[in-house]
VMD Tcl script that draws the C-alpha trace (Angstrom):
set ca {
  {0.00 0.00 0.00}
  {1.40 3.41 -0.90}
  {1.29 6.55 1.21}
  {-1.40 7.99 -1.09}
  {-3.64 4.99 -0.34}
  {-3.29 4.99 3.45}
  {-6.45 4.52 5.44}
  {-7.63 7.57 7.25}
  {-9.63 5.72 9.91}
  {-8.89 2.20 11.18}
  {-11.75 0.31 12.85}
  {-10.52 -2.35 15.28}
  {-13.21 -5.00 15.61}
  {-13.74 -8.19 17.59}
  {-15.58 -9.65 20.54}
  {-15.24 -8.24 24.03}
  {-11.75 -8.81 25.49}
  {-10.14 -9.40 22.09}
  {-7.80 -6.48 22.79}
  {-9.45 -3.65 20.86}
  {-8.72 -1.02 23.51}
  {-5.21 -2.26 24.30}
  {-4.22 -2.40 20.63}
  {-6.03 0.87 19.86}
  {-4.09 2.72 22.56}
  {-0.81 1.14 21.49}
  {-1.41 2.04 17.83}
  {-2.47 5.58 18.77}
  {0.81 6.06 20.63}
  {2.92 4.58 17.83}
  {1.11 6.43 15.02}
  {0.33 9.68 16.84}
  {-3.36 9.32 15.94}
  {-6.40 9.90 18.15}
  {-8.19 6.80 19.44}
  {-11.78 6.41 20.63}
  {-13.05 3.34 22.39}
  {-16.50 2.23 21.25}
  {-17.66 1.93 24.86}
  {-17.49 5.72 25.13}
  {-20.28 5.96 22.52}
  {-22.74 3.74 24.44}
  {-25.67 5.46 26.12}
  {-25.94 4.68 29.86}
  {-28.95 2.38 29.23}
  {-26.82 0.07 27.05}
  {-24.07 -0.15 29.64}
  {-26.55 -0.88 32.41}
  {-28.20 -3.57 30.31}
  {-24.87 -5.31 29.69}
  {-23.83 -4.89 33.32}
  {-26.97 -6.84 34.26}
  {-25.94 -9.61 31.83}
  {-28.55 -8.80 29.19}
  {-27.25 -8.90 25.59}
  {-27.88 -5.85 23.45}
  {-30.20 -6.27 20.49}
  {-30.10 -4.45 17.17}
  {-32.40 -1.69 18.45}
  {-29.83 -0.98 21.17}
  {-26.92 -1.11 18.75}
  {-28.13 1.06 15.83}
  {-27.88 4.44 17.64}
  {-24.51 3.39 19.08}
  {-23.20 2.41 15.64}
  {-24.55 5.65 14.16}
  {-22.67 7.65 16.81}
  {-19.44 5.85 15.93}
  {-20.05 6.38 12.20}
  {-20.65 10.08 12.87}
  {-17.32 10.29 14.70}
  {-15.63 8.57 11.74}
  {-17.24 11.14 9.41}
  {-15.93 13.96 11.60}
  {-12.39 12.60 11.42}
  {-12.63 12.21 7.64}
  {-14.02 15.74 7.25}
  {-10.99 17.05 9.17}
  {-8.62 14.91 7.10}
  {-7.55 13.39 10.42}
  {-6.20 9.86 10.59}
  {-7.76 8.07 13.56}
  {-8.48 4.76 15.25}
  {-11.73 3.54 16.74}
  {-12.68 0.27 18.37}
  {-16.04 -1.38 17.84}
  {-17.15 -4.98 18.24}
  {-18.84 -4.71 14.80}
  {-19.94 -8.31 15.19}
  {-22.32 -8.45 12.22}
  {-21.70 -7.63 8.59}
  {-24.68 -5.24 8.71}
  {-23.03 -3.36 11.59}
  {-19.80 -3.02 9.65}
  {-21.71 -1.73 6.62}
  {-23.36 0.84 8.86}
  {-19.94 1.96 10.13}
  {-17.85 1.84 6.99}
  {-20.38 2.14 4.15}
  {-18.56 2.58 0.84}
  {-15.69 4.65 2.22}
  {-12.34 3.54 0.83}
  {-10.46 5.55 3.46}
  {-11.68 3.35 6.32}
  {-9.99 0.00 7.03}
  {-11.26 -2.84 9.15}
  {-8.93 -4.85 11.38}
  {-10.44 -8.01 12.90}
  {-8.80 -9.11 16.16}
  {-9.51 -12.82 15.95}
  {-9.22 -15.28 18.82}
  {-10.67 -18.52 20.08}
  {-13.53 -18.60 22.59}
  {-11.28 -20.17 25.22}
  {-8.47 -17.60 24.88}
  {-10.92 -14.69 24.96}
  {-12.80 -16.17 27.93}
  {-9.54 -16.46 29.87}
  {-8.72 -12.83 29.11}
  {-12.18 -11.70 30.07}
  {-12.00 -13.51 33.40}
  {-8.81 -11.59 34.25}
  {-10.34 -8.20 33.42}
  {-11.32 -5.95 36.26}
  {-13.60 -2.94 36.39}
  {-15.39 -3.49 33.11}
  {-19.14 -3.64 32.78}
  {-19.23 -6.61 30.39}
  {-19.68 -9.89 32.28}
  {-18.14 -13.17 31.10}
  {-21.67 -14.54 30.77}
  {-22.22 -12.43 27.62}
  {-19.18 -13.75 25.76}
  {-20.98 -16.81 24.42}
  {-23.64 -14.52 22.95}
  {-20.95 -12.41 21.28}
  {-19.47 -15.48 19.58}
  {-22.96 -16.61 18.50}
  {-23.65 -13.20 16.94}
  {-20.17 -12.84 15.38}
  {-20.07 -12.96 11.59}
  {-16.38 -12.97 10.72}
  {-15.46 -10.55 7.92}
  {-15.53 -12.00 4.42}
  {-13.02 -11.37 1.61}
  {-15.15 -8.64 0.03}
  {-14.92 -6.60 3.25}
  {-11.15 -6.16 2.77}
  {-10.48 -6.72 6.47}
  {-7.05 -7.37 7.89}
  {-7.42 -10.42 10.14}
  {-4.85 -10.73 12.92}
  {-4.56 -13.37 15.65}
  {-4.88 -12.00 19.18}
  {-2.66 -14.82 20.42}
  {0.30 -12.59 19.45}
  {1.71 -10.33 22.18}
  {0.27 -6.79 21.96}
  {3.53 -5.15 20.78}
  {3.92 -7.67 17.94}
  {0.24 -7.38 17.05}
  {0.48 -3.59 16.77}
  {3.65 -3.84 14.67}
  {1.97 -6.35 12.37}
  {-1.07 -4.11 11.86}
  {1.16 -1.13 11.06}
  {3.24 -3.17 8.61}
  {0.34 -4.90 6.86}
  {-1.64 -1.68 6.44}
  {1.47 0.14 5.22}
  {1.27 2.74 7.96}
  {4.15 4.82 9.27}
  {4.82 5.32 12.95}
  {4.86 8.92 14.13}
  {8.15 10.63 13.35}
  {9.00 8.39 10.37}
  {8.91 9.78 6.85}
}
mol new
graphics top color blue
foreach p $ca { graphics top sphere $p radius 0.5 }
foreach p [lrange $ca 0 end-1] q [lrange $ca 1 end] { graphics top cylinder $p $q radius 0.2 }
display resetview
């Protein structure tokens, strides 16, 4: 990928505890780009519902996805490269986020149920209970070839995973020309 074809916004997707926030923050630091975690777009009612162990349905998700898409549009309008995390579990959700924009790239943080469950059990101070992970895997529609997603295994250590994303998307760390 050449510099002229660089993505402007990278959407990090995957189930809860796949590392979206960790990798997003690491990439933001390496690239010098702003990062927004999808959880910051949820209305309080969605967070409370998940905290109680109730899975979100599409009616809960559409306004949340629209808020993320609006943020992506704002970054694009500013010509600002940026990163955003979002579970984006269904193809229809990804279409809602990315639409036909060629300056948005999808990165799928892929991992097995067992690995993700172990990670989730170690997490502290997050509203998403382990009991909802099975639902996330049931809902998950992995990206298909026509979605042009970069698929990376979350079994890699975070520093290597971030380096791989940068290399495979042809990005340049901050300070490099």
